[in-house]
Every structure is written in structure tokens, then in C-alpha cells.
C-alpha positions in Angstrom: -50.3 -21.5 -37.4 -47.9 -18.9 -37.8 -45.2 -17.9 -34.9 -47.0 -14.7 -34.6 -50.7 -16.1 -34.0 -49.1 -18.4 -31.8 -48.0 -16.0 -29.5 -51.1 -13.5 -29.3 -53.3 -16.7 -28.4 -51.1 -18.1 -25.8 -51.2 -14.5 -24.3 -54.9 -14.5 -24.8 -55.0 -18.3 -23.3 -52.7 -17.4 -20.2 -54.8 -13.9 -19.9 -57.9 -16.1 -19.2 -56.7 -18.9 -16.9 -54.0 -16.4 -15.4 -51.5 -19.0 -15.3 -50.5 -22.2 -17.6 -47.8 -24.8 -17.8 -45.5 -25.5 -20.8 -47.0 -29.1 -20.9 -50.7 -27.6 -20.9 -49.8 -25.2 -23.5 -48.2 -27.4 -25.9 -51.3 -29.4 -25.5 -53.3 -27.0 -26.5 -51.7 -25.6 -29.3 -50.0 -28.8 -31.1 -46.8 -28.1 -30.8 -43.5 -29.2 -28.9 -42.4 -28.0 -25.9 -39.5 -26.6 -27.1 -41.4 -24.5 -29.0 -43.6 -23.5 -26.4 -40.3 -22.3 -24.4 -38.8 -20.1 -27.3 -42.3 -18.3 -27.7 -42.5 -17.9 -24.0 -39.4 -16.2 -23.7 -40.0 -14.4 -26.4 -43.2 -13.0 -25.0 -41.5 -12.1 -21.7 -38.9 -10.3 -23.3 -41.8 -7.7 -24.0 -42.9 -7.4 -20.8 -46.1 -9.3 -21.1 -45.8 -12.3 -19.2 -43.2 -13.6 -16.2 -41.8 -17.0 -16.8 -42.3 -19.4 -13.6 -40.8 -23.0 -12.8 -42.6 -24.9 -15.8 -45.2 -22.3 -16.6 -45.9 -18.8 -17.2 -48.1 -16.3 -15.3 -49.4 -12.6 -15.9 -47.7 -9.7 -15.1 -49.9 -7.3 -12.9 -49.6 -4.2 -12.6 -50.5 -1.8 -9.0 -51.1 2.1 -9.8 -52.4 2.7 -6.4 -53.6 1.9 -2.9 -57.1 1.9 -1.2 -56.9 3.8 2.1 -55.4 2.7 5.0 -59.1 1.9 6.4 -59.9 0.0 3.7 -56.4 -1.8 3.3 -56.9 -2.5 7.1 -59.9 -5.0 6.6 -58.2 -6.9 3.8 -55.8 -10.2 4.7 -56.2 -9.4 8.4 -55.3 -13.1 9.3 -52.5 -13.2 7.1 -51.2 -10.1 8.3 -51.4 -11.0 12.1 -49.3 -14.2 11.4 -47.2 -12.1 9.5 -46.6 -9.6 12.2 -46.4 -12.4 14.7 -43.5 -13.8 13.1 -41.8 -10.5 12.6 -41.6 -9.5 16.0 -40.4 -12.9 16.9 -37.3 -11.5 14.8 -36.4 -8.6 17.0 -34.1 -9.3 20.4 -34.6 -7.1 23.6 -31.9 -4.0 23.2 -32.3 -3.7 19.5 -33.0 -0.5 17.7 -35.4 -1.6 14.6 -37.5 0.8 11.6 -41.2 -0.6 11.1 -42.5 1.3 8.0 -46.2 2.3 7.9 -48.3 0.3 7.0 -51.4 -1.8 7.5 -49.0 -5.4 7.6 -46.5 -3.4 9.8 -49.1 -2.4 12.4 -49.6 -5.9 13.3 -45.4 -6.1 13.8 -46.2 -3.4 16.5 -49.2 -5.1 18.5 -46.3 -7.8 19.0 -43.9 -6.1 20.3 -45.4 -4.5 23.6 -43.8 -6.7 25.8 -40.1 -6.1 24.9 -37.7 -4.7 27.2 -35.0 -1.7 26.2 -36.3 -1.7 22.4 -36.1 1.4 20.1 -38.9 1.6 17.5 -38.2 4.2 14.9 -41.7 4.8 12.8 -43.5 7.3 10.3 -46.5 5.8 10.9 -49.1 7.3 13.9 -50.9 4.1 14.5 -48.1 2.8 15.1 -46.6 4.7 17.7 -49.9 4.6 19.4 -50.0 1.2 19.8 -46.7 1.6 21.3 -47.2 4.3 23.5 -47.9 1.9 27.0 -45.3 -0.7 26.2 -43.3 0.2 29.4 -40.3 -1.3 27.8 -40.3 0.4 24.6 -38.7 4.0 23.2 -40.7 4.8 20.3 -38.9 7.7 17.8 -41.3 9.5 15.6 -40.0 10.9 12.1 -41.8 13.6 11.9 -42.8 14.8 8.4 -46.2 15.8 6.5 -49.3 13.8 7.9 -50.9 11.8 5.3 -54.6 11.5 6.4 -55.8 8.5 4.2 -52.5 6.2 5.7 -52.1 8.2 9.2 -48.0 8.1 7.0 -45.6 10.9 7.9 -43.6 11.5 4.6 -41.9 13.9 2.8 -38.7 16.3 3.2 -38.3 15.7 7.4 -39.2 12.3 7.6 -36.1 11.8 5.1 -33.9 14.2 7.0 -34.6 12.5 10.2 -34.3 8.9 8.8 -30.2 10.1 7.4 -29.2 10.1 11.3 -30.2 7.1 11.8 -28.6 3.4 12.3 -30.8 0.6 13.3 -30.5 -3.3 13.3 -33.6 -4.2 11.1 -36.1 -2.3 9.2 -39.6 -4.2 8.6 -40.6 -2.5 4.8 -44.1 -2.7 3.6 -45.2 -2.6 -0.2 -47.8 -2.9 -2.5 -45.9 -4.5 -5.2 -42.6 -6.8 -4.9 -41.2 -8.0 -7.9 -38.8 -11.2 -8.2 -36.4 -9.4 -10.6 -37.2 -5.8 -9.7 -37.5 -6.3 -6.1 -39.6 -3.2 -3.7 -41.7 -1.1 -5.9 -44.2 1.4 -5.6 -46.6 3.6 -7.1 -46.6 7.1 -5.7 -43.0 8.7 -6.0 -43.3 11.0 -3.6 -43.2 7.6 -1.2 -39.8 6.4 -2.3 -37.1 8.7 -0.9 -38.5 7.8 2.8 -38.5 3.9 2.5 -35.3 4.0 0.6 -34.0 6.1 4.0 -35.1 3.1 6.0 -33.4 1.2 4.1 -30.3 2.8 3.9 -30.4 3.2 7.6 -31.2 -0.7 8.3 -28.1 -3.3 8.7 -31.1 -5.8 7.8 -34.0 -5.3 5.4 -36.7 -7.4 6.1 -40.1 -7.2 3.6 -43.4 -7.6 5.5 -46.4 -8.5 2.5 -49.5 -10.5 2.2 -49.4 -12.5 -0.3 -52.0 -10.2 -2.6 -48.3 -8.4 -2.9 -46.3 -10.7 -4.5 -45.1 -10.9 -8.6 -47.0 -7.3 -8.6 -45.0 -4.6 -10.9 -45.4 -0.8 -10.2 -44.1 2.4 -11.8 -40.9 3.1 -9.1 -38.2 0.6 -8.1 -37.7 1.4 -4.6 -34.6 -1.3 -4.0 -33.7 -4.2 -6.1 -33.9 -7.8 -5.0 -30.4 -7.8 -3.4 -31.3 -4.9 -1.3 -33.9 -7.4 0.4 -32.4 -10.0 3.2 -35.6 -11.7 3.8 -39.1 -11.5 2.8 -42.2 -12.8 5.4 -45.7 -13.8 3.7 -48.3 -16.4 4.3 -49.1 -19.6 3.4 -52.0 -17.9 1.1 -49.2 -17.6 -1.4 -49.2 -20.0 -4.3 -45.9 -22.4 -3.9 -44.6 -21.7 -7.8 -44.9 -17.6 -7.0 -42.7 -18.4 -3.6 -40.1 -21.3 -5.6 -39.5 -17.5 -7.8 -38.4 -15.6 -5.1 -36.3 -17.9 -4.0 -34.5 -18.7 -7.1 -34.1 -15.0 -7.2 -32.1 -15.3 -4.1 -34.6 -13.9 -1.1 -34.9 -15.9 1.9 -38.9 -16.3 2.2 -40.7 -16.9 5.7 -44.0 -18.5 4.9 -46.2 -18.2 7.8 
């Protein structure tokens, strides 16, 4: 079998199975593992697959997000665990940023008993969640309201963030890639996330397992900008290992 034909069949096999190990592919195509590794390297360079420990997975793209209400019904138990753990990293007296999103909303739910805490957010739901918390000062960034997500965004939001300095920023995302970092399909939302990242000493990405390994059109921040990732135990061990190999501190809840 010619190398080009074998690579086409490898791609088809992985597409059908979503992932494969080097040993499995070597048996499937009756070639040495070194041959498979060489094929996988070439296919990865074409951006069609992504290498993992001992194997390969399909690259999946995110081209958009459902509405807030739709997303709020997805992975709710996982998002609750992520939110609870993220909130445990917040100390009384901290100044923090909480990005808009359904996962980040669960962080706010676990902050209502904190004291002398300042929360900056661009999310109407997060502000509402904390409105009766006696020890929490809430600062809304202002900006244009996106009705489908309860998010504030745009020039006024970005302007407000430029004047702020906080200890931690909790950032949500529809796509997080181990090599390319924090990504997003919508250009108009990138600047605000970058403003949050610039304003914070420590960047913590919170996302459920379905967003891991995803690619999207725009890079928000490289992996080196991210200090920690919090995700659910639903994530595959091999997927998490790739993030760790690329320098991420990963908290699994």
C-alpha cells in the first residue's frame, strides 16, 4: 500500500472511531509502529489530526455557541463542581474578575458567603446572583447587552477593563486547545476576554470537558498565559495528559 493511500485510510479510521492508538493502527494496516508514527506526524502537520500519548484524536472545530439558556442545561452537574472548586480558590478580601458564561455563573453561586470580596463581571446573571451577598461588592463593566447570553460586551466594556487590576480572572471558553490555548469563534468577543486576562495576575480557565481540545477561528490567549485549568472528571485521561504535557496546571473535579 502506498503511503498516501495508507494516510487516507488512517484518517478515515480515526474519523470513524474519533481516536486510535499507534499499536491499533499498526495492527490495522499491518505495518511497523514507526511507520504509523511517521504517518501521524505528517497528517498532524496538515492540521487534520492531533497526536496524543501513544495515539491520535480528531481535531474538532467550534464555529459558534448556542444561547445561554441552551448551554445552561448542558453538563450542569459538572459545571456545578467546577464552580464550587473555583470558588474555593477565592480568599476573603480578593478582587476578582468573573467572565460571562454558564460555567462561571456557578462560581458566583458559591461566593455569596465571602467577606470583603470585589467581583468584576460583564454578566447580568452573575451580578444578579450576588446582589444580596452582604460581603461582596459587584462591579458591572457596562457595555452593550447581548440578550441571548446576558453578557455585556463592546467598547465600553473594554474601556472599563483597562483601568482595573485584580488578583484572579476566571475565564470561560467554547474552545481550549493544548497547543493553541484559549480560542473563540466570534471576533467581537475576543477583545473583552483579552482585557480580563491583562487585568489579572492569575488566569484560571473554567470549562466543561466538551470544550477541551477544540479549535476555533480566533486565538484569545496562548497556553503560556493560562495559570490553571479547572474541568470535570468526565474528561478523558489522555486528553488531560496532553494539556499537562503542554504546561497546564489541571484541576479535575
